[in-house]
C-alpha positions in Angstrom: 18.9 -9.9 -26.4 15.7 -7.9 -26.3 13.9 -8.0 -23.0 10.1 -7.6 -22.9 9.6 -4.4 -20.9 5.8 -4.9 -20.7 2.9 -2.7 -21.5 0.0 -2.6 -19.2 -3.6 -3.0 -20.2 -5.4 -1.0 -17.5 -6.9 2.5 -17.6 -3.6 4.3 -17.2 -2.2 2.8 -20.4 -0.3 5.6 -22.2 0.6 7.5 -18.9 4.4 7.6 -18.5 6.0 7.7 -15.1 9.6 8.2 -14.0 10.3 6.7 -10.6 13.4 7.7 -8.6 13.7 4.6 -6.7 13.2 4.5 -2.9 11.8 2.0 -0.4 8.4 1.3 0.9 5.5 3.5 -0.1 7.1 5.1 -3.2 7.7 1.7 -4.9 4.2 0.6 -3.7 2.6 3.6 -5.3 4.5 2.9 -8.6 3.5 -0.7 -8.4 -0.1 0.5 -8.3 0.4 2.8 -11.2 2.1 0.1 -13.2 -0.6 -2.5 -12.3 -3.2 0.0 -13.7 -1.4 0.2 -17.0 1.1 3.1 -16.7 4.4 2.9 -18.4 6.8 3.3 -15.5 10.6 3.4 -15.7 12.4 2.9 -12.4 15.6 4.7 -11.9 17.8 2.9 -9.4 21.1 3.7 -8.0 23.9 1.3 -9.1 23.7 -1.7 -6.8 20.1 -1.0 -5.9 18.4 0.0 -2.6 19.0 -1.4 0.8 16.3 -3.9 2.0 14.8 -4.2 -1.5 15.3 -5.9 -4.8 15.3 -9.3 -6.4 12.8 -11.5 -8.2 10.4 -11.7 -5.2 10.2 -8.0 -4.4 6.7 -7.5 -5.6 6.7 -3.8 -5.0 9.1 -3.6 -8.0 6.9 -5.6 -10.4 5.6 -4.2 -13.7 8.4 -1.9 -14.7 12.0 -2.1 -15.9 15.0 -1.0 -13.7 17.7 1.3 -15.1 20.7 2.1 -13.0 21.9 5.7 -13.1 24.7 7.3 -11.0 23.0 10.6 -10.1 26.3 12.0 -9.0 27.3 12.0 -12.6 26.1 15.1 -14.6 25.2 13.0 -17.6 22.9 10.7 -15.5 21.1 13.8 -14.2 20.7 15.1 -17.8 19.3 11.6 -18.7 16.7 11.8 -16.0 15.7 15.3 -17.3 15.4 13.8 -20.8 13.1 11.1 -19.4 11.1 13.8 -17.6 10.6 15.7 -20.8 8.6 12.8 -22.2 6.8 11.8 -19.0 3.5 12.7 -17.3 4.6 12.0 -13.8 7.7 11.8 -11.7 7.7 10.0 -8.3 10.4 10.5 -5.7 10.7 9.4 -2.1 13.9 11.0 -1.0 14.6 13.2 2.0 13.4 16.8 1.4 16.0 18.8 -0.4 17.8 15.8 -2.0 16.4 16.1 -5.5 17.0 19.9 -5.4 20.7 19.3 -4.6 20.9 16.8 -7.5 19.4 19.2 -10.0 16.2 17.2 -10.2 13.9 19.2 -8.0 10.5 20.4 -9.0 11.8 23.7 -10.5 14.3 21.8 -12.6 11.8 19.2 -13.8 8.9 21.5 -14.4 11.2 23.8 -16.5 11.7 20.8 -18.8 8.1 19.7 -18.8 5.5 22.3 -17.5 2.7 19.7 -17.5 4.6 17.3 -15.2 3.0 16.0 -12.0 5.8 15.8 -9.5 4.9 13.3 -6.8 6.8 13.5 -3.5 6.5 10.7 -0.9 7.8 11.3 2.6 6.9 10.5 6.2 6.9 13.9 7.7 6.2 16.0 4.6 8.2 18.7 2.8 7.7 21.3 5.5 7.5 21.4 9.3 10.1 21.0 12.1 10.5 17.2 11.5 10.7 17.4 7.7 14.4 16.7 7.3 14.7 14.1 10.1 14.8 10.4 9.5 11.8 8.3 10.4 9.8 5.1 9.7 6.2 4.0 9.6 6.0 3.4 13.4 6.9 7.0 14.3 4.6 8.5 11.7 1.5 6.7 12.8 2.5 7.3 16.5 2.4 11.1 16.2 -0.6 11.1 13.9 -2.7 9.7 16.7 -3.5 6.4 14.9 -1.1 4.1 16.8 -2.4 4.9 20.3 -5.7 3.0 19.9 -4.3 0.0 18.1 -4.8 -3.4 19.6 -6.8 -4.8 22.5 -4.1 -4.6 25.1 -5.0 -2.0 27.7 -1.4 -1.7 28.8 0.2 -0.9 25.4 -0.6 -0.3 21.8 0.2 -2.9 19.1 1.1 -2.0 15.5 -0.1 -3.8 12.3 3.3 -3.9 10.6 3.5 -1.0 8.2 0.1 -1.2 6.6 -1.5 1.9 8.2 1.4 4.4 7.6 3.5 3.4 4.6 0.8 1.9 2.5 -2.5 3.3 3.9 -1.6 6.9 4.7 1.4 6.9 2.3 1.3 5.3 -1.1 -2.4 5.3 -1.3 -2.6 9.0 -0.8 0.3 9.6 -3.2 -1.6 7.7 -5.9 -4.8 9.6 -5.2 -2.8 12.9 -5.4 -1.1 11.9 -8.6 -4.3 10.9 -10.3 -6.1 14.1 -9.2 -3.2 16.3 -10.4 -3.1 14.4 -13.7 -6.7 15.0 -14.3 -6.3 18.7 -13.5 -3.2 18.9 -15.7 -5.2 17.6 -18.7 -7.6 20.5 -18.1 -5.2 23.3 -17.3 -2.1 22.3 -19.2 0.0 22.9 -16.1 1.7 20.5 -13.8 2.2 20.8 -10.1 3.9 19.2 -7.0 2.0 16.6 -4.9 3.3 16.6 -1.3 2.2 13.3 0.1 3.2 12.9 3.7 2.4 9.7 5.7 1.4 11.8 8.7 -1.1 13.7 6.7 -2.6 10.6 5.0 -2.7 8.7 8.2 -4.6 11.5 10.0 -7.0 11.6 7.0 -7.6 7.8 7.2 -8.5 8.4 10.8 -11.3 10.9 10.0 -14.1 8.8 11.4 -12.4 8.3 14.8 -11.6 12.0 14.8 -15.3 12.8 14.3 -16.4 10.3 17.0 -14.0 11.9 19.4 -15.3 15.4 18.7 -18.9 14.1 19.3 -18.0 12.5 22.6 -18.5 9.0 21.2 -14.9 7.8 21.4 -12.8 7.0 24.4 -9.1 7.4 24.0 -8.5 4.0 25.5 -7.8 0.7 23.8 -10.5 -2.0 23.7 -13.1 0.5 24.9 -15.0 1.4 21.7 -17.3 -0.2 19.2 -14.7 -1.2 16.6 -11.6 -1.9 18.8 -12.7 -4.9 20.8 -14.6 -2.9 23.4 -17.8 -4.8 22.6 -18.0 -8.6 22.8 -19.8 -8.9 19.4 -16.9 -7.2 17.5 -13.8 -9.1 18.6 -11.5 -12.0 18.0 -12.0 -15.4 19.8 -9.8 -18.4 20.1 -11.1 -21.8 18.7 -10.4 -25.3 20.1 -7.4 -25.8 17.8 -5.7 -22.5 18.6 -7.1 -20.7 15.6 -9.2 -17.6 15.8 -12.5 -16.3 14.6 -13.2 -12.7 13.6 -16.6 -11.9 15.0 -18.2 -8.6 13.6 -21.9 -9.0 14.3 -22.6 -5.3 14.9 -26.2 -5.1 13.6 -28.9 -6.8 15.6 -29.9 -9.2 12.8 -26.3 -10.3 12.4 -25.9 -10.7 16.1 -29.0 -12.9 16.2 -27.4 -15.1 13.5 -24.2 -15.2 15.6 -25.7 -16.4 18.8 -28.0 -18.8 17.0 -25.0 -20.4 15.3 -23.1 -20.5 18.5 -26.0 -22.2 20.3 -26.2 -19.5 23.0 -29.3 -17.5 21.9 -31.1 -18.5 25.1 -28.2 -18.0 27.5 -26.5 -14.8 26.2 -27.3 -11.7 28.3 -28.7 -8.5 26.8 -26.0 -7.1 24.5 -27.5 -3.6 24.7 -26.5 -3.2 28.3 -22.8 -2.6 28.7 -22.9 -3.9 32.2 -23.5 -7.4 30.7 -20.6 -7.2 28.2 -18.1 -9.1 30.4 -20.6 -12.0 30.8 -21.5 -11.9 27.1 -17.8 -12.0 26.2 -17.3 -15.1 28.4 -20.4 -16.8 26.9 -19.2 -16.2 23.3 -15.6 -17.2 24.2 -16.6 -20.4 25.9 -18.8 -21.4 22.9 -16.1 -20.6 20.3 -13.5 -22.6 22.2 -15.8 -25.7 21.9 -15.0 -26.3 18.3 -12.2 -26.0 15.8 -11.9 -23.1 13.4 -12.8 -25.3 10.4 -15.9 -26.5 12.3 -17.1 -23.0 12.9 -16.5 -22.1 9.3 -18.8 -24.9 8.3 -21.4 -23.8 10.9 -21.5 -20.2 9.7 -21.2 -20.9 6.0 -23.9 -19.0 4.1 -25.1 -17.1 7.1 -25.1 -13.3 7.9 -23.4 -13.8 11.2 -20.3 -11.8 10.0 -17.9 -14.5 11.3 -14.7 -15.2 9.4 -11.6 -17.3 10.1 -8.4 -15.4 10.8 -6.1 -16.9 8.1 -2.4 -16.7 7.6 -1.4 -15.6 4.0 -0.7 -19.2 2.9 -4.3 -20.1 3.7 -5.7 -16.9 2.3 -4.2 -17.8 -1.0 -6.6 -20.9 -1.2 -9.7 -19.5 0.4 -12.6 -20.4 -1.9 -13.9 -16.8 -2.2 -10.5 -15.4 -3.0 -9.8 -18.2 -5.5 -13.1 -17.5 -7.2 -12.3 -13.8 -7.6 -8.7 -14.5 -8.5 -7.6 -12.1 -5.7 -4.2 -13.9 -5.7 -2.6 -15.1 -8.9 0.6 -17.1 -9.6 3.1 -15.4 -11.9 6.6 -16.6 -12.6 6.4 -19.1 -9.7 5.3 -16.5 -7.1 1.8 -16.2 -5.7 0.9 -12.5 -5.5 -2.0 -10.1 -5.2 -3.7 -9.4 -8.5 -4.0 -5.7 -9.6 -6.8 -3.8 -7.8 -9.4 -2.4 -8.2 -11.2 -3.9 -11.2 -12.5 -2.2 -14.3 -15.2 -3.3 -16.7 -13.7 -2.0 -19.9 -10.0 -1.6 -19.3 -9.0 -4.5 -16.9 -5.5 -4.3 -15.6 -3.1 -7.1 -16.0 0.3 -8.1 -14.7 3.2 -7.5 -17.1 6.8 -8.0 -16.2 8.1 -9.6 -13.0 10.3 -7.7 -10.5 13.8 -7.1 -12.0 16.4 -9.6 -10.9 18.8 -6.8 -10.1 18.9 -3.0 -10.1 19.8 -1.9 -13.6 18.8 -5.2 -15.3 17.1 -3.4 -18.1 19.2 -0.2 -18.4 20.0 -0.4 -22.1 16.5 -1.6 -23.2 14.5 0.7 -21.1 16.5 3.9 -21.9 16.3 3.1 -25.6 12.6 2.4 -25.4 12.1 5.8 -23.8 14.0 7.5 -26.6 17.3 8.2 -24.9 20.1 8.6 -27.5 23.5 7.0 -27.3 22.9 4.7 -24.4 26.1 2.9 -25.0 28.0 6.1 -24.4 26.2 6.6 -21.1 27.2 3.1 -20.0 30.7 3.6 -21.1 31.0 6.8 -19.1 29.7 5.2 -15.9 26.6 7.5 -15.9 24.5 4.4 -16.6 25.1 0.9 -15.4 23.9 -2.3 -17.1 23.6 -5.0 -14.5 24.9 -8.5 -15.4 22.5 -11.4 -15.3 
C-alpha cells in the first residue's frame, strides 16, 4: 500500500530536511518547517522516543517517520545518503552524540558542503554545563527569565515549557536555520547552527535586560509595569470564578476600562503609585460583581484591552479565533493552524502525526531515493513498524 507522505504548500516547499528525532524543541522546530512547506523526513529510533509519539502528538505532524537503528553501520550510511540530498539536518541529542555515531557536522558536511546543520540543546555545544542533562525549567532558571515569573512575591511560577523549549529553543533554531539557508544560497557553503535554550531565552528577555540597565526594572515579582506590579495590567477574578486579563496601559485605554467598570468617578489617580493598592481594590471589587461572560459583553468593541482568560477548549471556539481559523480540525483532532500567514504561498497541513515510529520507513526512504530499502529492513538497519 502506498502512503501519502504529504507535500507542503508553504514558502519552504522544495527545502529538504533530515530530522534526527528527539523530544520537545527539536520536533517543534521541524513541525514549523514542515508546516511552512519543507519536505521533512523524521529519523526515529526503533520503538520511538520516550514521552512522545502516536496520532495526537502534534509536534510530529507533517512528516513521515522512518525507524533506523543508528548502532547499525548501514543505518548510519543511510542517514548520510539522506543528508547528501538534503538542505538541512536537525538534531537535538546531547553534545558529542552525533559525532560518536559518525553523523557529526564534519561527517555530514563532507557529504554535503552546502548543508545547514541545526543543533538544538538546552545548554549549548560548549560551556561547563554542555554535557549535563537538563530540562526547560533549569534552562530558564539560570538564564534569568524564571526569577520574575508570576505575581507571587514569595516564589516564582513557571508557564509550563513555553518560554524555554519553544520560545528560546525551537523558535531560535528555526530562525538560525532560515538565516543559514539564505546565506548558503549566496555563498554555496553550509554551516552549523548552535541553538541553545539558554541563549535564546536570554535573547527573548532583551527588553527586561535593557530596563534593568536603565534602572527601570526591579528584580522583584509583581513590582514592575508588565508583571502585575500595576493594577491596570493584571488578572482579576470574576463572580463565577473566571478571570479577566486587564492590560489598559495607555491612558485612553485606561479611561475605557474604568468607564466600562463603572468606577471612573471613584478610582484614585493611577499615576500615583501610592494609590495603586486602593486602585487595585476598586478594580477587583468591580470585576467580582459580574461573571466573565457579562464582562466580555460589556467590553465588546471597546479599546479597554480586557480579555477573558480562556482554557484551550474555549479558545478553540472564540469568535475571533474561529474567524481567523487559528485552530483547525484535522483527522478528528483540533490543532493550531500553521503560522505565520503568507499572501502568495500559504502553508497547509499535510499528513497527521505517524501512528508509530517507523510507520512510513519503506515509503519515505524510497521517496528520498534510498536504494534497496528491503535489504535495509531485512538487515535490521531499518525497521518498518506494523499498523
